[in-house]
N, C-alpha and C positions, 0 to 999 in steps of 0.2 A: 424542526427543531433539530442544534447544531448536534453532531457526537458530542455524549459527554467524555471529558478527557478521563482521561483510565486511570485507577486511582495508584496504580502502581507505577503511571508515571511523575504521578504527584510527589508518590513516594522519593523516586530516584531524581528526580526535580530537586527536593526539599535534599537530595545526597545523604540523605538515611540519619537525618538531623537531627538534634536535641527532641523535635516534638512526635516526629517518627518512633526512635527508639523510645519517648516518652509512654508512648501510647501500650509499643507491644512492650516494655516492662510493667504497664498496670495492667493487663492481661493477664501477661504470666504468673505475678501477684495473686487477681483475683481467681484465676485460675485453681492455683496451689490455694488459698483459702477457701475454695468451694467446692468442698469433696459431699457436701450433703445434698438430695437431690432437691430441686430447687420447684417449687410447688407446681401442683399440675403436671409434672414431670414423671411418677411415680410411674411405673409399667406395670398396665392392668393382666391381669394373671390370663394365663394359655388359654382358651375352652379348647378341650381334646376334637371338642366337635366343632369348632371355627369353620373349618372348610367343608363341613358338610353340605352338599348340593352346588357343590363350584359347580360351574362350568368354564369353562376356556369358550373366547367365542374366536379365538385368532390362538396359531402357533409361531405368529411374529412377534420380534422381538423390537420394543419399539427402543431405538438408542437414548438414551439418555445421557446427558453432564450433569454435576451437583457443585454448585457454588456457594461455599460457605462452611465454616464449622469452628464458629464462636464458641463462648461460656456455653450454652445453649445447645453443644453440637447438633444442631438441627440438620444437618446437610447428611445424617448418616439413620438418623431415627426416625424417619418416615418408611425404613425397610425397600427401598428402591433396590436393593442390592437382593433382595428374596426375593422379589417377583418374576413367576417365570415367564412374561412375558417384556421384563427389562433387562437391558445390557446397559451396565453403565461404563460409557465409552472412554468420558474425562471428569476428574473433578480440579477445583481451582477453590482458595484461600490468599487471601491477601503475605500470610505467614509461613514461610516456608515448612515448618513445623506442627503446624497447622496443617497443613496442605498434605503434608506425609501422612500426617494421623488419619483424616478424611481417606485420600487412598487405601489404607489399609482397611479401616473400618468398610469400604466399601468393595474392597477386592477388586479395585482396581489399577490398574500401571502408568495410565500416561495421563499428566499434571497439566496446570497452566498455570502462570503464576496470577492472574487476573479475571476476573469475570469476561473483560473485554477479549480478551486473547484467544482462551475455550467458544466465544459464540462463533469464531473465522474458523473454525473445523468442521469440514460441512459431511463429515460420517455422524456427527450429532443429530438430532429430529428436534429435541424436547429438552427443555433446561429446565430443573428448580434450583431456584432462588432461595437461598435462606440465609442473604447477607443481612446487615443492621438496616432499622427499620426509615430512618430516612431515604436507603438507598433503593428502598423498594422497586418506587417507580419508574424512574429513571434506568434502573437495570433492568427490568420487565420491556421496556421500551427498547432497548438494544436488543435483548432476545428478540422479539420482533422483528426488528429493522432486518435482521439477521436472515428471516424467514424462520423459525424455529419456534414451536411451541413453548409455553411457558405458564410453570407452575411455583408460584411466590408462598412465602412464610404472611401472617399476619402481621401487619394491618396492609391494605392495599395502596396509602399512601400517608405520608408523613406531615398533616397540617398541612396543606396545600389544596384547595381546590384547585386553582389552574394546573396544576400536576393531575389532578382525576380528569378533567377534562382533557389533558395530552392522554392520558394512560387510556382513555376510554375510544378516542378515535383513533389509538392506535390500533388499538385489540381490535376496534368494529374495520376499518380500510385493512388488514391484514389479511382476514378469511383463518388466521388460526386458530388454534385455542387456549384460552387463559385460564387458569381457575387458581381461587384465592385459597390456599388451608387453613381454612375456619374449623377449630375442633369442635368447634361445640355444636356444629351442624351434624356430624358424628358421633354425639354422646348418645347414650341409648335415650334418654330423654325427650332429649331435643329432636332428634329423626322420629322416634314413635309421636310427636306433638305434629310434626309433619304430615306424618301417615293417614292421623285422623283429618287431622284439616281437610287435604284434600280428595278425602276422602267423602266429605262431607259430617263430620261427627261434630265439630263445633258451629257451624255456622258464623256469623259473622264475628272475630273476635272483638269484645267488649273492652276489654281489658286484658294484660301482658306485662312482666317481670323479667327481665333479663338481670343476675348478679354476677361479676366480676371481683373476685379478693384477695388480692394478692402481698399479702404483708411481708417484709423482711426487716429486718433485724441488721443488717451488713446489705452496703450497696451491690446488688449483681452488675458484673463488667459486662462492659460493652463498647464498642468500636468508636473510640473519639468520646467515650462517657454519654455516647449518646441517651440510656439512660438517665443518667443522674436528674433531678428536677424535670423528667419529665411530664407532660400534661395526662392527667389520666384518661381522660377520654377521646384522646390521641389513640388509643390503644383499646377499641370501645366494641371491638365482632364479635368477644365471646358472650358478653349480654347479647349486643342487637341482634344474635343471632334466633333468640329466642322471639322474637318477631316476624325478623324478615328473613330470615333463613327457614322458618316456620311454614310461613302466607305465601311466600314468592313478590312480597309487596314491600313500599318504602314508607318512610318518616315522613310527611309535609313542613311539620313545625316545630320548636322546641322552646321549653323554659330548661333552665338548669342552673342550679344553685352549686358552691362548692367551697369545703372546710380544708383545714390545716390541721394535722396531727403533731404538729411542732419537730419536723424532721429538719435538720438541719436547710439538708440544699434543696427542698420546695420552698425558700424563701425569695419573693422580689431581688434582685439582685444576685442571688446566689446563686442561679443558676443560667444557659443558654436564650431559656423562655422566656425568663422575667415570670414564670411560674409560681402563684403561692398557694396549686391546690396540691393536696395530696388524695383526695376526695372529692369524688363531684357524681351527683344525682341528676337525671335529667329524666324529665315529662315530657315524650313526644307524643304528638298527632297524629296518625297513622294513615293512612290512603282510605281505610275502612271506616274512617269516622271515627274509634278507640282512641283509649288512651295506653301507653306505654311509659312505665318505668323502669330507667335503665341506667344502671350505675358500675362506675371502676374505682373502686378502693384498694389506696396503696398505707392507709394510714388508722385504718382499723385490727387490731391484734388478736388475728384467726388462725384457725388452720387453714385459709384458703378456699377456692373452691370456685367452681363456675357452674349457674345453676339457674333453673325459670322455671315460669307457670304461667298458660293461659286459658284465658277464660272466655268461654263464645257463648252465644246464643242457646247454645243447645246442647252443653258442656263442656268440661273442666277438667285439667289434669296437672297435677304436682310431681312428678316423678314419671313413671309409664304407667301410671295405673290411669285408666279414665273414666271418667262416672257422667253419664249424660242419655241421652235420648237414643243413641245408634244401640241397635239390638247386634247385631254380627260388626265388628270390630274388621279390618283389614290387617295385614300382617305387622307388626309393629315393630318384629324382627330384625336389626342390621343385616344386608346383605353377608353371603359365608366369603370367609378373606381364601386368597390362594393357598395352597399348601405352603408351608414354611415364612409364610408373610406374618410378622406379629403383629396382635391390636395397639399395643405400645403405649403414651402417656396418653395424658388428655382425658381418664376416660375409655380408653382402649381405642379410641379414633384414626391415631397414626395412620395406619394398615389400612383404615376405611375410605381413607383420604386418596391414599397412593392408587389403591384399584379402582376408585370411581376418574381420576388423573387416564391412567393408562386406557380404562377402558373407553371413554368418551373418545381417544385417539385412533382407537381400533374400529368403535362401532362407528365415528366420522358421526359425533351427538354434541354437542354444547355440554360442559361440565354440569352436576348440580350449584357450585359456588362459580359460576360462570362471572364477566366483567360488572354485568348491572348488577347483580348479587353483591358483589364485593364491594362497590361503592357505596350502593345503599346501607350496606353496614358498617362502612369508615367513616363517609363522609358528613353523616348525622354526626359523628363525636364531633368534627372539625367545627362545626356550626352549633353545638352546646357549647363548647369552651367560650364562643363568642361572647352566647348567651350569659354565660356564668360572672365574664367580666364585664356585662353591663346590667349586674345586679338581679338575672333575672330576665331579661326584656325576652318577649317572644322572639323568633326569629325563622323565618322561612327555611326549609331545608330543600336543596336539590335532588332533585329524582332521574333517574337514571334505565333509561329499560332498551333493549336489543328491541327491532321492528322487524 
């Protein structure tokens, strides 16, 4: 695969012309108008006992680069700058004002104008990619090509099965750590479900559900407006984690239906995706022979949220309360956080994701949401959309496994 053209080079080639200035002006206007918290980004209360029992595995500091400080401000949201085993070496964003703000938030002096420049820095050993979703796969491959571990905001890929295969091969051949920062995996309920499942408390999962509601009366800002008219189940992982993240198993087929809440941007011809759906609900066949109902809805007027339920032959969970035959439960609590690391948003999952990624590097082990799990959570949604366009025709879902 040829080296992707630098996004900064593209802007320079355009002479910072009308299109580039338009993107920047739109981004600045959206930032100004969006002062209220985006659904899911509300900070979880910091438990004064959150670090109780935390033990360092090393006194080494992993040298990290962080890329991306757009509307969601993800680059500084995961507390890398607060982790005792991390040194934030450099940061980057295409827009100079955002890059400066990210550097300030991360208490970092070194900046680069693009990811493509940052990855050339030999002092950096791991990169957190918090760029636009359509660039995630390309950017992660670029990081891996330069011999660095990579963590990435969701989703792993954006609508492309070909990109999924390229990313999988890039990770597998590199021998480096890859982790997708899927927040549901460290929500208290999903994490507890995983603990019970792997202790045998459910047996085979017969049925599971994952729900992601993300209603907005305004359009969330995005680089080159990639969010405008976007396909719901191309952003599926907050839901699909409630099966894949619980079991480590994939889906094998899907039938999906879509609907439209009447939003102007979600009409054929009104968006770059020619997408008519604000809401999609998929029924998956699982690798265990069970069923999973997974949805992503933008058009339901609600307070938002990410939640799920699992039902097995020996027990079930809705929330963190187990009901079933298992008498002695495993520890259902999330691991302790390092001192100073905030739990953050998305149900207090942010800090846990950073701790998991850094600890995986220090312990030289696979992270929880590795490349196989990341793609099994993501690619199923791409195929689900294809099914919705075919009136719910059941389609096979590609499966990924590291052997």
